N, C-alpha and C positions, 0 to 999 in steps of 0.2 A: 504494500500500500504506500502511496506517496502522500506528501503534505496536503495536496488539494483534496484527495479522497477523504483523508482523516478530518480535515477542517469542515468539509461539506457535510459529512456524517454528523459531526458534533453540532453544527449550526442547525441542521435539520431536526436533531433531537430536541433542541431548545427553540422550536419554531416560533413561539409567541414572542419571546424576547428578541429573537433575530428579526422578526417582522417589524416590531416596534422601533428597533434601532435603525433599520433600513428606512422606514417611513419618515422618522424624524429627520434623518439626514437628507432624504429625498426632497422633503418640503423646503428645507433651507436652500438646497441647491436649485430647486425649481424657481424659487423666488428670485434668486440672484440671476439666473439665466433669463427669466422673463424680463427683468429690468434691463439686462444687457441688450436683449433683442429689441425691446421697445425703444429705449433711449438711442441706441445706435441707428436704428432705421429712421426714427423721427428726426434725428440730427442730420442724417444724410439727405433725407427727403426735403427738409426745410432749407438746407444749404443749396440743394439743387434747384429748388423753386425760386430762390432769391438770387441765384448766380447771375451776374451781369446787370443787376438792378442796383444802382448806387443810391437812388433817392426816390421816395414816393411823395407825391404832392396830393393832398386831400383837403377836405373841409376841416376847419379848426375843431379840436376836440382831443381825444386821447391819441397820441402818436402810435402806441401799440395797436390800438383798434384800427387805425389807418392801415398799418402793415398787415394785420391779420385778415382784414376784409379785402384788401386790394391784391396782395400777393398770394396768400394761402386760401382765401375765400372761406374763412372759418368764423367770421364775425360779420355783424351788420356795419355798413359804412357810417361814418360820422356825418354824412350829408353829401351834397353835390357842390361842385365848384363852377364858377362862371366860365363859359366857353371862351370869351374874349381874353380873360386873364390866363387861362390855360394855354391858349394859342400863343400868347406873348412869351410865356415861360418856355414853350416848345422851341421857339425861335431864338432863345437866348444863346449868346456865343459860348457859354459854358456847358451847353447841352449838346451831346453828340447824337443821342437818340431819345425820342419821346413816344411812348405808347399810351394812347388814351384808353380809358375804361369807362363804360357806362353800365352801372348795375341797378338792380331794383326788382327784377323779376326772376322767377325760377320755374322749373318743371319737375314735379315729383321730388322736390328737395334739391335738385341739381341747379346750381346757379347759372343763369343766362348772362353771359358776359358780352356786352357790345364793345367791339374793339376794331382794330385794323389787321390786315394780313401780317404786319410786323410782329404781332403777338405770337402767331404761329411760328414765324421765322426765328424769333428769339429763343424758343424752346426746341428748335429744329424738329418740328412736328412732321411725322410721316403718315401718309394716308393709307389705311387698309382698304378703303373703298371710296369712290367718288372724288370730289375736288373741294376747294375752298369756295366760300360764298362769293357771288358776284353781284347779286341783286338784293334789294331790301326783302327781309323775312326769309332769306335762305340761311340755313344753320348747319354748323359742323359740330358733331358730338364726340366726346371722349370715349375711350374704350370701356371704362367702367359704367358710364351712363348708358351706353348701348347694351351692355350685358344686363344691367339691372332693370332697365325700362323695356327692353325688347325693341326699341326703335331701330329702323333700318332705312336704307336709301329710299327716298320717295315718300316716306311716311310724313304725315302732317301732325302737328301737336300745338296745343295752346299754352302759352306761358301764363303763369299766375302772378298776380301782384304780390310783392314781398319776397323775402328770401326763405320762407318756409314752404310747406306744401298745402297750406290751408287758405291761401289768398284767393281773391276773386280772379277767375280766369278771364283772359282777354279773348273772348269768343269771336270777336269781329276780325281779328288778324292772326290767322294760324301761321306758324313757321313750317317750312318744309326742309327735311333733312337732305342735304346735297353731299355730305361727306362724313365719313367715320374714320377717326384717327386710330393708328396702332397704339397699343399700350406702351407708354414710355416711362412710367414711374415718376411722372411730374404732375403738377396741378391740373394739366390739360386733361388727364384721364377722367376726372370727375366733374367736368363742367360742360356747358353748352356754349358755343361761340357763334356770334353773328356780327353784322356790321353795327356800328354805333347808330346809324340811321334806323336800323330795325328796332332798337330799343326806344328811340325817339318816336317811332311810328306807333308804338303801343299806346302812347298818350296823345296821339294826334287829335282824337275826338274832343279832348279838353281845350284844344287850341282852335277848334272849328276848321280843321284841315281835312278835306275829303279825299284828295288824291295823295297817297303816301309814296307813290313811285319815285318822286323827286322831293322828298320831305325836307332834305337839307336846305334846298332853296326856298321851299314854301314856308319854313319857320323863320321867325324873326330872330335876330342874333341874341337878343336878351332872353329868349325862351330856350336857347340851346344850353345844355349843361353836360359836363362830364362828372363822373364820380371820383376819378383819380387819374393821375399821370404817373407812369413808370419811367424814370429817367436814367440815362447813362451819361456819366460825365465826359466832357470832351478832353479834359486834362486833369491831373492830380490837384491842381490849385483850385479847381471848381468846388472841391469839397469844403473849402474855407469860405468861398464867395457865395455860392448859390443858395444854400439853406438860409443864411442870414438875409439875403436879398428877398427871398420869397416870404419869409416870416415878417419882414419889416415893410414890404412894399405891396402887399396884396392881402386879400381877405382869406387866403389859404394858409396852410401850414406844410412844412417839409418834415418828413420822418425818415430816419436812417434805418434801413433793414438790418444792417450789421449790428447797430447798437441795440435796437429793440429786440432782435432775436436773441442776442446775448443776455439781455435783461430777462426775457421770457424764460430762457433755460436756467438762469440763476434762481428764478422763482420756483420753477419745476424741480430744480436740483435739490431744494430743501426736502421736499416730500420723498424724492428718490433716495436721498441719503438716509432718511428715517427708515424706509423700507429695506434698504440694503443693510442697515445696522440690525434690524429685526431678523433678516435672513442669516446674518453672521451669528447672531445669538442662537438661532436654531441649529446651525451647523456645529457650533462648539458645544451646545447642549447634547447634540447627538454624539459628539466625541466623548463627552463625560459619561454618557449612557453606555457607550461601547466599553470604556475603561472599567466602569462598575461591573458590567456583564462579564468581561474577561477576568477581572480580578476575583469575582465570586466563583466563576467557573474554574479558576485555578485551584481554589480551595476544594472544590468538589472533585477535581480530577487529579489531585496530587498523588493518590495511590496509583492511578492509571499511568501517570507520567513516570513514577518510580519503576513500575513494571517495564515500561518501554526502555528505561535506562538499563535495567538488568538484562534485557534482550538485545542490547548492543547499541541503542540509540545514543548519540553523542549529546552533550549539553547544548551545543550550538543548534542541533536539530530541533530540540524542544523549544529553544528560543525562537527559531524560525517558524515553528508551528504556530505559536501565539501571535507573532508579528503577521504571519500570513492570514490568520483569521481576522485580525483587525483590518488589514488591507483589503481583504475580500469583502467584508461588510461595507467598508467605505466605498469601494468601487461599485458594488451593486447599487448602493444608495445613490452614488454620484451619477451613474448612468441612468438610473430610473428618474432621478431629479432632472437631468438634462432633457430626457424624453418628455417628462411632464411639463417642463418649462416651455418647450417648443409647442406642445399641444395647447397650453394656455395662451401663448402668443398668437397662435392661429385663431383661437376663439375670440381673443381681443380684436384681432384684425377683422374678423367677420362682423363683429359688433360695430366697429368703426366704419366699415364699408356700408353697412346698413344705415348708418347715421350720416353718410356722405362726408366723413372726416378723413384725415390723413390715414392711409392704410398701413397696416403692419402685417407681416407674415411670419409663420413659424418655419417656413421651408428654406431657411438660410442658416448658415453657420458663421459665427464670428469667432475670431482667433482667441478672444478672451475666455471662451468657454473651456479651452485647454487648461487655463490657469484655475478655473473653478474645479475641474476634475482633479487637478494636482492638489488643490487645497483640500478637497474631500479625502484624497488618498493620504495626504500628510496628516490630517486629523486622525484617521484610522490608525496609522502607524504610531503616532505619538501616544494615542490612547492605549496602545498595546505594549508600550515600552516597559513599563513597570511590571505588569504581569509576565512579560517575556523574560525579563531579567530574573524574576523569582523562579520561573521555570528552569532557567539556566543553572541556578544555584540550588536545585532540588537536592535535599539530603536523602539519598537512597535508603540507607540503613535505618535512619530515624523514622522515615515515612512508612516503610514496610513493618517496622516494629510496632508502630501505633495502629497499623491496619488502616 
């Protein structure tokens, strides 16, 4: 018989204790893995969505709300901004690229974003089917929107007022799907895109405009509004000039995606640190439980170990036996915890997708998980050290004499 066979037989004989130790360790590891997967993917996704956007111009209010609503489409906008002022900022010498956004409507919870083709180009969008919009009320949908709603090329749908799924529908002006994007892992996956004029057309009846085919010319300039502008600087010095210029010389505000995203993660990080601390407590509690189990088991098995010594087993072999048992418990708990963490991440991702939020998946592996497994194995080995050392120093004659 080898060490693995003996260890497995013993752990099987004490199945309840073994199961409890494995479960406790698995829960701690699963919590750490879930946090790793969620925070890593959210960080990567938010960085990817904000890449190449140096500044967001929106209505005055919370800068973070401007960022969340305009880049990530996770919040309601702070309001609209005047078309004339937005156009002036777009032509500023410090601006290399300006992408306008017009928000306010949705379809089954998916945001309808009025914009220009530059928005698709910014994210390097690829079409799975169809093409980009060319006329008013033509729409392009993201891959997640297509999957969740069942919309396909040529289908018509009505947008609803507001950014939820319970607003009044614009029955008089249906959109038609002319393009479906490939899944790209960006914010485009979960939104509907159309021209700015399409969003303006939804409210044409309030302006007493009958013909929406050329609504941009039919509308008065003072009636035209954007929700936000996504800007890219023309030079590094623009970072020092443009935000102050916008804040001081217009009714709008400038918000920095880099700063606000960092602030958001610092807020989220407090809760993540608390959960991570709780997970570590679980892991080390599992280590303590393994230590107690092995220590008590050593007292119960001292006669068996002494018999093994008389049959030729070396002291080092007995020590390795206890160390192996601790390592085996830790590895089983660690592997089970990793699998459980991935399963929980997939469930979390499903819930987020149903809520049209930033998605998370359990079908990826991050390198930090190797460290988590190493931590679990280390806890198991450390917990077994004292029992293993006592097994190494087993007094054969004294133990056999006591029976």
